[in-house]
Rosetta silent file (secondary structure, phi, psi, omega in degrees, C-alpha in Angstrom):
SEQUENCE: MAMSVTKQRGFTLIELIVVMVVTGIIAATIVVFFKPAFEIYLAVNRRAGMTDVADTALRRMSRDVRLSVPNSIRSPNAQCFESVPTSAGGRYRMRPDTIWDIANPGTPSAPFDGTTAVAALDVLTSLSSIPAAGDWLVIDNQNTNDVHAGTNRAAILSVAAPPDPSLGYHRIALLAATQFPSGYDGGRFVVVPNAQNAVFYVCAGTGVDANGSGTGTLYRFANYGYNAATPVACPAPVVGTTPVLASKVRSCSFVYSPTQGATQQNGFVWMNLEIAEQNERIVLVHGVHVDNVP
SCORE:     score description
SCORE:     0.000 S_00000001
   1 L     0.000  131.444 -176.667  -43.095  251.261  -58.320 S_00000001
   2 L   -80.377  140.215  179.428  -43.555  247.518  -58.640 S_00000001
   3 L  -117.322  137.220  178.048  -46.956  246.234  -59.911 S_00000001
   4 L   -95.836  142.725 -179.492  -48.385  242.779  -59.218 S_00000001
   5 L  -116.004  124.088  178.744  -50.174  240.857  -61.967 S_00000001
   6 L   -99.146  125.593  179.488  -52.952  238.377  -61.096 S_00000001
   7 L   -84.887  133.479  176.864  -53.490  235.599  -63.570 S_00000001
   8 L   -88.403  122.495 -178.596  -57.157  234.632  -64.363 S_00000001
   9 L  -101.221  126.517  179.125  -57.605  230.881  -64.403 S_00000001
  10 L   -97.411 -173.449  177.382  -60.458  229.444  -66.552 S_00000001
  11 L   -80.274  143.979  174.525  -62.108  226.021  -66.809 S_00000001
  12 L   -83.818  164.631  179.937  -60.188  223.265  -68.392 S_00000001
  13 H   -61.065  -37.934 -179.770  -61.680  221.176  -71.177 S_00000001
  14 H   -65.297  -40.942  178.907  -61.994  218.200  -68.838 S_00000001
  15 H   -63.448  -41.520  178.546  -63.951  220.263  -66.310 S_00000001
  16 H   -62.926  -41.677  179.509  -66.337  221.488  -69.007 S_00000001
  17 H   -63.207  -42.698  179.312  -66.903  217.935  -70.208 S_00000001
  18 H   -61.773  -43.099  179.023  -67.620  216.766  -66.654 S_00000001
  19 H   -61.728  -43.244 -179.723  -70.134  219.581  -66.136 S_00000001
  20 H   -63.833  -41.678  179.845  -71.886  218.745  -69.396 S_00000001
  21 H   -64.554  -45.683  179.611  -72.082  215.052  -68.521 S_00000001
  22 H   -62.532  -42.746  178.259  -73.457  215.766  -65.036 S_00000001
  23 H   -61.446  -41.622  178.264  -75.987  218.243  -66.454 S_00000001
  24 H   -62.938  -40.766  178.297  -77.108  215.678  -69.014 S_00000001
  25 H   -63.588  -43.534  178.997  -77.564  213.048  -66.326 S_00000001
  26 H   -62.466  -44.307 -179.887  -79.622  215.437  -64.216 S_00000001
  27 H   -62.432  -43.306  179.136  -81.748  216.442  -67.233 S_00000001
  28 H   -62.907  -39.593  178.667  -82.341  212.819  -68.175 S_00000001
  29 H   -63.313  -42.066  179.497  -83.337  212.015  -64.605 S_00000001
  30 H   -62.722  -43.133 -179.352  -85.807  214.911  -64.557 S_00000001
  31 H   -63.238  -45.123 -176.702  -87.330  213.769  -67.841 S_00000001
  32 H   -63.584  -42.212 -173.129  -87.645  210.160  -66.711 S_00000001
  33 H   -91.794  -30.874 -173.790  -89.231  210.946  -63.349 S_00000001
  34 H  -100.208  -24.497 -179.728  -91.136  214.179  -63.973 S_00000001
  35 H   -61.790  -47.764  177.463  -92.425  213.816  -67.556 S_00000001
  36 H   -59.095  -40.050  178.997  -94.969  211.080  -66.686 S_00000001
  37 H   -64.110  -39.435  178.953  -96.194  213.125  -63.728 S_00000001
  38 H   -67.372  -40.031  178.729  -96.571  216.197  -65.945 S_00000001
  39 H   -65.809  -38.289  176.914  -98.417  214.185  -68.602 S_00000001
  40 H   -64.189  -39.798  177.737 -100.724  212.784  -65.934 S_00000001
  41 H   -60.297  -45.975  179.538 -101.394  216.321  -64.708 S_00000001
  42 H   -63.303  -40.263 -179.515 -102.302  217.429  -68.237 S_00000001
  43 H   -65.591  -43.350  178.586 -104.528  214.383  -68.721 S_00000001
  44 H   -62.859  -42.172  178.953 -106.339  214.950  -65.424 S_00000001
  45 H   -64.184  -38.776  179.416 -106.837  218.616  -66.278 S_00000001
  46 H   -67.155  -43.415  178.800 -108.144  217.657  -69.727 S_00000001
  47 H   -64.508  -38.180  178.024 -110.588  215.113  -68.289 S_00000001
  48 H   -63.146  -40.278  178.150 -111.787  217.655  -65.726 S_00000001
  49 H   -64.942  -42.687  179.246 -112.463  220.150  -68.513 S_00000001
  50 H   -65.915  -39.925  178.322 -114.363  217.588  -70.587 S_00000001
  51 H   -62.287  -41.051  179.419 -116.389  216.517  -67.543 S_00000001
  52 H   -63.628  -42.143  179.274 -117.315  220.136  -66.836 S_00000001
  53 H   -63.030  -47.880 -178.447 -118.459  220.663  -70.444 S_00000001
  54 H   -65.535  -42.408 -179.099 -120.559  217.483  -70.476 S_00000001
  55 H   -64.291  -42.280  178.491 -122.052  218.120  -67.022 S_00000001
  56 H   -62.290  -41.826  179.736 -122.997  221.703  -67.919 S_00000001
  57 H   -64.559  -44.817 -179.676 -124.669  220.534  -71.127 S_00000001
  58 H   -65.694  -37.791  178.106 -126.643  217.790  -69.377 S_00000001
  59 H   -65.956  -38.367  179.209 -127.756  220.153  -66.618 S_00000001
  60 H   -65.707  -43.760  178.825 -128.979  222.687  -69.186 S_00000001
  61 H   -65.233  -40.835  179.994 -130.945  220.030  -71.053 S_00000001
  62 H   -62.017  -39.558  179.617 -132.343  218.636  -67.796 S_00000001
  63 H   -62.519  -45.735  179.360 -133.540  222.078  -66.750 S_00000001
  64 H   -63.977  -38.224  179.300 -135.430  222.576  -70.017 S_00000001
  65 H   -63.713  -45.933 -178.312 -136.955  219.097  -69.752 S_00000001
  66 H   -65.513  -31.050 -178.211 -138.192  219.691  -66.193 S_00000001
  67 L   -90.150    1.814 -173.251 -139.680  223.061  -67.149 S_00000001
  68 E   -69.860  151.288  171.073 -141.344  221.779  -70.307 S_00000001
  69 L   -56.974  134.933  178.866 -145.053  222.021  -71.030 S_00000001
  70 L   -52.098  135.593  177.615 -146.602  218.649  -70.089 S_00000001
  71 L    64.456   23.640 -177.531 -146.587  216.224  -73.044 S_00000001
  72 L   -99.122   -5.404 -175.891 -144.596  218.624  -75.246 S_00000001
  73 L   -79.318  131.375  177.385 -141.425  216.526  -75.727 S_00000001
  74 E  -131.399  139.865 -176.993 -140.904  215.066  -79.198 S_00000001
  75 E  -135.254  101.435  178.760 -137.942  212.966  -80.367 S_00000001
  76 E   -61.496  -38.454  176.864 -137.522  212.174  -84.087 S_00000001
  77 E  -158.124 -176.677 -173.972 -134.528  209.937  -83.319 S_00000001
  78 L   -73.896   -3.274 -178.788 -131.844  209.316  -80.688 S_00000001
  79 L   -97.655   -0.463 -178.367 -129.727  212.257  -81.896 S_00000001
  80 E  -163.956  161.247  171.397 -132.180  215.033  -80.973 S_00000001
  81 E  -155.558  156.446 -177.065 -135.305  215.987  -79.057 S_00000001
  82 E  -123.391  144.274  176.521 -137.663  218.963  -78.879 S_00000001
  83 E  -148.220  173.313  178.382 -139.509  220.501  -75.934 S_00000001
  84 L  -126.059   88.786 -178.825 -141.343  223.685  -74.940 S_00000001
  85 E   -66.940  146.758 -179.577 -139.815  225.093  -71.710 S_00000001
  86 L  -107.272  165.035  177.462 -141.980  227.319  -69.538 S_00000001
  87 L  -116.147  -15.412 -179.345 -141.169  230.377  -67.436 S_00000001
  88 E  -165.496  173.379  178.546 -144.126  230.370  -65.011 S_00000001
  89 E  -177.136  168.493  179.914 -147.380  228.668  -64.191 S_00000001
  90 E   175.384 -157.592  179.952 -150.213  228.525  -61.698 S_00000001
  91 E  -118.889  142.890  178.588 -153.960  228.126  -61.262 S_00000001
  92 E  -109.329  160.377 -178.882 -156.718  230.276  -62.693 S_00000001
  93 L   -78.197  125.056 -174.785 -160.175  231.061  -61.283 S_00000001
  94 L   -99.411  -15.738 -176.501 -162.760  228.720  -62.784 S_00000001
  95 L  -128.454  156.745  175.322 -165.986  230.030  -61.246 S_00000001
  96 L   -62.175  152.293  176.957 -167.567  233.461  -60.688 S_00000001
  97 L   -86.164  118.015 -172.278 -166.949  235.138  -57.346 S_00000001
  98 L   -64.029  -30.922 -179.067 -170.252  235.040  -55.486 S_00000001
  99 L   -85.601  -50.477 -175.538 -169.606  238.224  -53.516 S_00000001
 100 H   -64.788  -47.541 -175.013 -167.789  240.393  -56.066 S_00000001
 101 H   -66.880  -30.345  176.832 -169.943  239.600  -59.086 S_00000001
 102 H   -75.495  -40.487 -177.439 -173.186  240.253  -57.179 S_00000001
 103 H   -77.156  -22.784 -177.119 -171.942  243.493  -55.636 S_00000001
 104 L  -130.805   68.690 -176.471 -170.357  244.760  -58.876 S_00000001
 105 L   -65.622  -21.215 -178.202 -172.553  243.622  -61.762 S_00000001
 106 L   -87.219  -12.047 -179.478 -171.138  246.270  -64.062 S_00000001
 107 L   -97.987  120.477 -176.103 -167.516  245.253  -63.636 S_00000001
 108 L   -65.901  134.285  174.155 -166.567  242.218  -65.719 S_00000001
 109 L   -90.367  172.904 -177.370 -165.241  239.269  -63.808 S_00000001
 110 L  -134.753   55.950  172.614 -162.704  236.855  -65.271 S_00000001
 111 L   -84.953  162.924  178.231 -163.557  233.267  -64.412 S_00000001
 112 L  -149.336  116.567 -178.429 -162.956  230.501  -66.930 S_00000001
 113 L  -107.277    6.030  176.035 -164.575  227.064  -66.799 S_00000001
 114 L    85.464    4.143 -176.760 -163.412  225.837  -70.198 S_00000001
 115 L   -99.339  -16.591 -178.237 -166.819  225.978  -71.878 S_00000001
 116 L  -135.799  168.070  174.425 -166.516  229.305  -73.737 S_00000001
 117 L   -67.609  146.260 -176.322 -163.913  231.495  -75.343 S_00000001
 118 E  -130.252  138.082  178.123 -162.076  233.663  -72.817 S_00000001
 119 E  -105.171  -12.042  178.745 -160.327  237.026  -73.251 S_00000001
 120 E  -159.459  154.507  176.016 -158.954  237.286  -69.694 S_00000001
 121 E  -148.087  151.493 -179.525 -158.567  235.123  -66.618 S_00000001
 122 E   -94.346  138.098 -178.804 -157.689  235.672  -62.973 S_00000001
 123 E   -98.885  125.252 -176.298 -154.660  233.959  -61.475 S_00000001
 124 L   -90.458   -8.399 -179.381 -155.157  232.507  -58.001 S_00000001
 125 L  -120.803  151.183  178.633 -151.464  231.846  -57.308 S_00000001
 126 L   -71.844  133.681 -178.330 -148.510  234.194  -57.172 S_00000001
 127 L   -85.576  134.117  178.223 -146.399  233.999  -60.333 S_00000001
 128 L   -69.840  -28.047  178.203 -142.663  233.354  -59.956 S_00000001
 129 L  -142.387  124.246 -178.144 -142.052  235.370  -63.127 S_00000001
 130 L   -73.691  123.756  179.612 -144.462  237.950  -64.526 S_00000001
 131 L   -63.239  152.379  176.143 -145.202  237.196  -68.197 S_00000001
 132 L  -100.675  159.200  175.987 -144.420  239.808  -70.821 S_00000001
 133 L   -58.875  131.285 -178.197 -146.715  240.903  -73.614 S_00000001
 134 L   101.224  -18.219  174.251 -146.421  238.361  -76.427 S_00000001
 135 L   -65.577  165.495 -173.598 -145.671  235.400  -74.167 S_00000001
 136 E  -110.176  133.959  174.434 -147.904  232.359  -74.576 S_00000001
 137 E  -100.792  128.210 -175.587 -150.471  231.010  -72.129 S_00000001
 138 E  -122.164  133.296  179.723 -151.021  227.240  -72.447 S_00000001
 139 L  -131.578  132.722  170.139 -153.877  225.225  -70.923 S_00000001
 140 L    58.561   62.630  177.249 -154.546  221.463  -70.920 S_00000001
 141 L   -91.886   89.432  179.613 -151.827  220.075  -73.191 S_00000001
 142 L   -94.320  -29.552  178.557 -152.761  216.398  -73.270 S_00000001
 143 L  -103.513  135.608 -171.174 -151.759  215.682  -76.860 S_00000001
 144 H   -55.034  -43.145 -173.330 -148.121  216.243  -77.799 S_00000001
 145 H   -80.565  -10.347 -174.004 -148.732  218.283  -80.945 S_00000001
 146 H   -59.244  -50.495 -177.399 -151.400  220.593  -79.473 S_00000001
 147 H   -66.985  -33.142  178.450 -149.052  223.190  -77.993 S_00000001
 148 H   -70.031  -39.081  179.769 -146.849  223.092  -81.093 S_00000001
 149 H   -78.939  -19.387  176.909 -149.827  223.551  -83.410 S_00000001
 150 L    92.915   13.197 -177.787 -151.311  226.264  -81.198 S_00000001
 151 L   -74.093  -18.024 -179.802 -154.686  224.657  -80.453 S_00000001
 152 L  -132.874   30.366  174.891 -154.369  225.296  -76.715 S_00000001
 153 E  -134.310  149.915 -178.927 -152.154  228.358  -76.442 S_00000001
 154 E  -141.523  147.171 -179.538 -152.891  232.058  -76.762 S_00000001
 155 E   -74.529  138.479 -179.924 -150.749  235.185  -76.856 S_00000001
 156 E   -85.789  132.132  177.650 -150.760  237.328  -73.714 S_00000001
 157 E   -88.820  -44.956 -177.760 -151.722  240.983  -74.118 S_00000001
 158 E  -163.574  163.490  175.368 -151.024  242.216  -70.579 S_00000001
 159 E  -131.146  123.392 -177.916 -150.767  241.252  -66.924 S_00000001
 160 E  -142.009  175.277  176.452 -152.317  243.515  -64.277 S_00000001
 161 L   -76.550  145.141  176.893 -153.877  243.402  -60.836 S_00000001
 162 L   -71.074  166.979 -179.060 -157.546  242.275  -60.717 S_00000001
 163 L   -59.019  -27.231 -178.814 -160.243  244.802  -59.693 S_00000001
 164 L  -142.416  140.071 -179.155 -160.270  243.345  -56.183 S_00000001
 165 H   -58.447  -24.625 -179.023 -157.623  241.331  -54.246 S_00000001
 166 H   -68.689  -16.246 -177.602 -160.233  238.657  -53.474 S_00000001
 167 H   -84.678  -12.689 -179.918 -160.303  237.726  -57.179 S_00000001
 168 L   140.946 -172.880 -178.776 -156.679  236.625  -57.264 S_00000001
 169 L   -88.056  -38.063 -174.671 -153.118  237.879  -57.632 S_00000001
 170 E  -141.230  156.313  169.158 -153.116  238.814  -61.316 S_00000001
 171 E  -119.540  119.327  179.695 -155.458  239.272  -64.257 S_00000001
 172 E   -99.051  119.807  176.014 -154.031  238.036  -67.561 S_00000001
 173 E   -97.584  137.337 -178.649 -155.580  239.570  -70.666 S_00000001
 174 E   -97.455  153.417 -179.068 -155.209  237.684  -73.947 S_00000001
 175 E   -64.203  -33.501  177.175 -154.522  239.217  -77.332 S_00000001
 176 E  -145.973  145.695  177.764 -157.641  237.524  -78.720 S_00000001
 177 E   -58.359  133.014 -173.068 -160.514  235.622  -77.118 S_00000001
 178 E  -131.266  136.156  172.826 -159.609  231.934  -77.194 S_00000001
 179 L   -96.312  107.066  177.580 -161.547  228.718  -76.724 S_00000001
 180 L   -81.243  168.264 -179.803 -159.257  226.310  -74.948 S_00000001
 181 L   -53.222  133.546 -177.277 -159.993  222.563  -74.864 S_00000001
 182 L   -83.396  161.149  177.046 -163.307  221.975  -73.093 S_00000001
 183 L    84.108    5.432 -179.762 -163.883  219.613  -70.215 S_00000001
 184 L   -89.489  124.025 -176.802 -160.648  220.435  -68.399 S_00000001
 185 L  -115.673   15.458 -179.578 -161.193  220.792  -64.657 S_00000001
 186 L   -79.417  -27.401  179.134 -157.589  221.094  -63.421 S_00000001
 187 L    67.224   24.353 -178.758 -157.520  224.879  -63.495 S_00000001
 188 E  -110.007  149.443  176.164 -153.795  224.947  -64.297 S_00000001
 189 E  -141.788  160.153  172.949 -151.909  226.973  -66.878 S_00000001
 190 E  -132.569  160.092 -179.274 -148.274  227.497  -67.879 S_00000001
 191 E  -118.664  131.073  177.560 -146.500  230.372  -69.607 S_00000001
 192 E  -109.954  121.325 -179.160 -144.055  229.950  -72.499 S_00000001
 193 L   -66.232  132.215  179.967 -141.741  232.929  -73.140 S_00000001
 194 L   -69.628  -18.402  178.668 -142.063  234.258  -76.676 S_00000001
 195 L   -72.925   -8.127 -177.777 -138.338  235.055  -76.664 S_00000001
 196 L  -130.142  -43.860 -176.736 -137.630  231.316  -76.786 S_00000001
 197 L    57.148 -138.072  179.846 -140.726  229.305  -77.797 S_00000001
 198 L   -76.222  159.345 -178.031 -139.859  225.662  -78.550 S_00000001
 199 E  -131.283  136.815  178.529 -136.309  224.335  -78.104 S_00000001
 200 E  -122.222  126.267  171.834 -134.483  221.661  -80.096 S_00000001
 201 E  -101.805  126.226 -175.835 -131.312  219.906  -78.901 S_00000001
 202 E  -130.878  130.505  175.545 -129.352  218.344  -81.763 S_00000001
 203 E  -106.158  115.426 -173.373 -126.176  216.258  -81.680 S_00000001
 204 E  -128.191  149.462  173.499 -124.476  216.386  -85.109 S_00000001
 205 L    69.857   27.339 -176.623 -121.252  215.156  -86.720 S_00000001
 206 L   -67.013  152.330 -179.376 -120.317  212.692  -83.999 S_00000001
 207 L   152.269 -165.329 -179.574 -117.204  210.542  -84.335 S_00000001
 208 E  -140.842  140.718 -179.063 -113.482  210.705  -83.583 S_00000001
 209 L   -93.747 -175.064 -176.433 -110.555  212.112  -85.603 S_00000001
 210 L   -65.639  -21.497  179.706 -106.980  210.854  -86.055 S_00000001
 211 L   -90.087    2.217 -179.840 -105.872  212.657  -82.874 S_00000001
 212 L    81.224   20.253  178.860 -108.444  210.897  -80.727 S_00000001
 213 L  -107.755  147.026  179.034 -110.697  213.947  -80.339 S_00000001
 214 E   -66.282  147.032 -178.821 -114.457  214.012  -80.867 S_00000001
 215 L  -106.505   -5.671 -174.821 -115.749  215.567  -84.077 S_00000001
 216 E   -89.955  168.587 -179.987 -119.358  216.173  -83.042 S_00000001
 217 E  -139.427  138.851  175.401 -121.168  219.214  -81.681 S_00000001
 218 E  -100.410  119.380 -176.930 -124.224  219.570  -79.442 S_00000001
 219 E  -108.422  153.591  174.221 -126.454  222.445  -80.580 S_00000001
 220 E  -124.603  106.870  176.697 -129.379  224.203  -78.916 S_00000001
 221 E   -84.032  142.057  173.818 -131.965  225.632  -81.299 S_00000001
 222 L  -157.376  169.881  177.321 -134.385  228.284  -80.015 S_00000001
 223 L    63.401   22.954  177.147 -136.414  231.257  -81.279 S_00000001
 224 L   -99.579    2.343  179.772 -137.548  229.371  -84.385 S_00000001
 225 L    91.942 -132.331 -178.640 -141.202  229.419  -83.371 S_00000001
 226 L  -138.271  145.990  172.127 -143.148  226.158  -83.441 S_00000001
 227 L  -101.500  110.721 -176.746 -143.347  223.123  -85.725 S_00000001
 228 L   -62.612  -44.027 -179.704 -147.026  222.184  -86.007 S_00000001
 229 L   -87.835  154.657  177.838 -146.305  218.711  -87.381 S_00000001
 230 L   -64.854  124.974  179.867 -144.168  216.137  -85.619 S_00000001
 231 L   -63.417  139.877  178.800 -140.586  216.453  -86.916 S_00000001
 232 L  -101.293   -7.776  179.367 -139.369  213.390  -88.818 S_00000001
 233 L  -151.925  162.249  176.968 -135.675  214.389  -88.661 S_00000001
 234 L   -72.589  140.994  175.735 -133.322  216.564  -86.635 S_00000001
 235 L   -65.842  147.461 -179.419 -132.949  220.154  -87.891 S_00000001
 236 L   -84.522  123.374  179.625 -129.652  220.907  -89.621 S_00000001
 237 L   -72.838  154.302  174.651 -127.488  223.360  -87.646 S_00000001
 238 L  -106.211  111.802 -177.132 -125.841  226.346  -89.306 S_00000001
 239 L   -60.261  129.490 -179.409 -122.170  226.448  -88.280 S_00000001
 240 L    90.913  -11.247 -179.652 -121.307  229.810  -86.745 S_00000001
 241 L  -118.501  -48.805  179.578 -124.967  230.722  -86.219 S_00000001
 242 L   -69.645  128.643 -179.155 -126.659  227.964  -84.213 S_00000001
 243 L   -59.002  137.162 -179.359 -125.668  228.199  -80.504 S_00000001
 244 E   -99.842  130.689  177.678 -123.210  225.501  -79.394 S_00000001
 245 E   -98.134  -33.870  178.993 -123.729  223.735  -76.066 S_00000001
 246 E  -157.118  144.850  177.399 -120.783  221.304  -76.263 S_00000001
 247 E  -121.133  177.529 -177.605 -118.033  220.459  -78.750 S_00000001
 248 E    56.385   40.105 -179.854 -115.649  217.520  -79.273 S_00000001
 249 E   -84.121  124.016  177.907 -118.595  215.154  -78.913 S_00000001
 250 E   -86.177  -41.508  176.993 -117.717  211.568  -79.763 S_00000001
 251 E  -157.081  159.452  176.837 -121.206  210.126  -79.335 S_00000001
 252 E  -157.438  158.788  179.447 -124.561  211.005  -77.824 S_00000001
 253 E  -156.094  132.376  178.076 -127.996  209.498  -77.373 S_00000001
 254 E  -126.302  123.044 -178.599 -131.345  210.899  -76.219 S_00000001
 255 E  -127.044  122.696  177.278 -134.272  208.565  -75.518 S_00000001
 256 E  -107.374  126.404 -178.491 -137.724  209.761  -74.432 S_00000001
 257 E  -123.963   97.765  176.094 -140.072  207.159  -72.965 S_00000001
 258 E   -83.319  155.745  173.187 -143.595  208.406  -72.157 S_00000001
 259 L   -71.570  156.515 -178.062 -146.099  206.280  -70.308 S_00000001
 260 L   -87.413  156.365  177.963 -148.852  204.805  -72.421 S_00000001
 261 L   126.998  169.724 -178.915 -152.478  205.907  -72.351 S_00000001
 262 L   -63.665  -42.220  175.976 -154.688  208.805  -73.378 S_00000001
 263 L  -113.412  109.580 -177.617 -153.166  211.035  -70.692 S_00000001
 264 L   -81.700  101.725 -171.849 -149.480  210.334  -70.239 S_00000001
 265 L   -69.225  -26.414 -179.959 -149.014  211.139  -66.568 S_00000001
 266 E  -158.075  173.590  178.991 -145.213  210.982  -66.635 S_00000001
 267 E  -159.264 -176.882 -177.090 -142.220  210.116  -68.761 S_00000001
 268 E  -148.465  130.291  176.882 -138.475  209.699  -68.675 S_00000001
 269 E  -110.214  122.904 -179.770 -135.681  211.229  -70.741 S_00000001
 270 E  -105.773  122.344 -176.053 -132.420  209.250  -70.889 S_00000001
 271 E  -121.470  127.828  179.662 -129.366  211.288  -71.975 S_00000001
 272 E  -125.857  123.314 -176.697 -125.933  209.863  -72.823 S_00000001
 273 E  -133.436  124.636  179.490 -123.069  212.207  -73.756 S_00000001
 274 E  -119.721  127.587  179.004 -119.460  211.213  -74.570 S_00000001
 275 E  -120.887  136.836 -177.433 -116.700  213.793  -75.115 S_00000001
 276 E  -131.609  142.591  177.359 -113.176  212.909  -76.313 S_00000001
 277 E  -151.281  119.973  177.084 -109.944  214.900  -76.604 S_00000001
 278 L    50.708   52.886  176.676 -106.479  213.563  -77.503 S_00000001
 279 L    66.692    7.418  170.745 -107.413  209.942  -76.742 S_00000001
 280 E  -102.631  138.023 -179.421 -108.930  210.921  -73.398 S_00000001
 281 E  -143.911  150.120  175.741 -112.698  210.459  -73.117 S_00000001
 282 E  -131.715  146.968  179.324 -115.434  210.814  -70.547 S_00000001
 283 E  -127.765  122.968  176.266 -118.997  209.470  -70.641 S_00000001
 284 E  -117.775  136.432  178.906 -121.808  210.970  -68.580 S_00000001
 285 E  -122.904  133.597 -176.010 -125.288  209.460  -68.379 S_00000001
 286 E  -142.826  139.574  177.564 -128.228  211.344  -66.909 S_00000001
 287 E  -121.339  143.681 -178.050 -131.933  210.627  -66.560 S_00000001
 288 E  -130.487  125.294  173.962 -134.776  213.105  -66.008 S_00000001
 289 E   -79.176  142.207 -176.993 -138.307  212.300  -64.904 S_00000001
 290 E  -117.205  125.786  175.806 -141.006  214.272  -66.743 S_00000001
 291 E   -89.193  109.834 -176.924 -144.275  215.341  -65.141 S_00000001
 292 L  -102.817   17.657  177.352 -146.877  215.148  -67.915 S_00000001
 293 L   -76.129  117.212 -176.718 -149.945  216.026  -65.846 S_00000001
 294 L   -71.781    0.000    0.000 -151.534  218.990  -67.716 S_00000001
């Protein structure tokens, strides 16, 4: 029986060379036209990431500034500032209740007019956040160092309902009877959470390395208590321990400008933050008005 044999034909050397040349031309074309677009994509993505980091940091600082105890912001220099953020606030009852106190002479009322030490006070407004035992109640902070030194703040013992709804929403009992600054007729108080106390924002190690990336870090100090005296320098962060708010910081600047006078009714915090990565950089500037009415 006859058998047929089929010969397999391969590529010739010339055909292989032509394929390689065409492939090289196509690859070169792709590199020339698509590499810049890809690099632009990476750069845009990098700038978006840096913008998000800077914006988040500025928003966090702005929130703490807006929530701060009036007149509590201190700034040793343009690389840091300190404040005392609050968690709640309202108005307290300043005078005895004419109906309740007459009808219930044996039940202690809790008014506070600022002339004597007080162990409890009634809150006339609903609290957005109920204070916890150990939190701090602050009244009439007109001088910057008062709240830091503790001359107008007292530890909270408990928060409960008053004996009668007509007396207010809450009755705040203090850990110890406290004489707050006298002569204050605003009837306002704020609460500082003991889990945080004062807060320090510090920008350290700013600059740029050989790759065009920022070398600085923005830190947020908290839970260190209070500094009675005005700080003369920024606290030194502990790498790996102090919480980081932003990295790759090239430069930063914080300027606090209070109004002049015995009672500084308002102020302004100017924040400038620059972040750099691989020769790409973004600069965000943000200003926050401060209500310093105690």
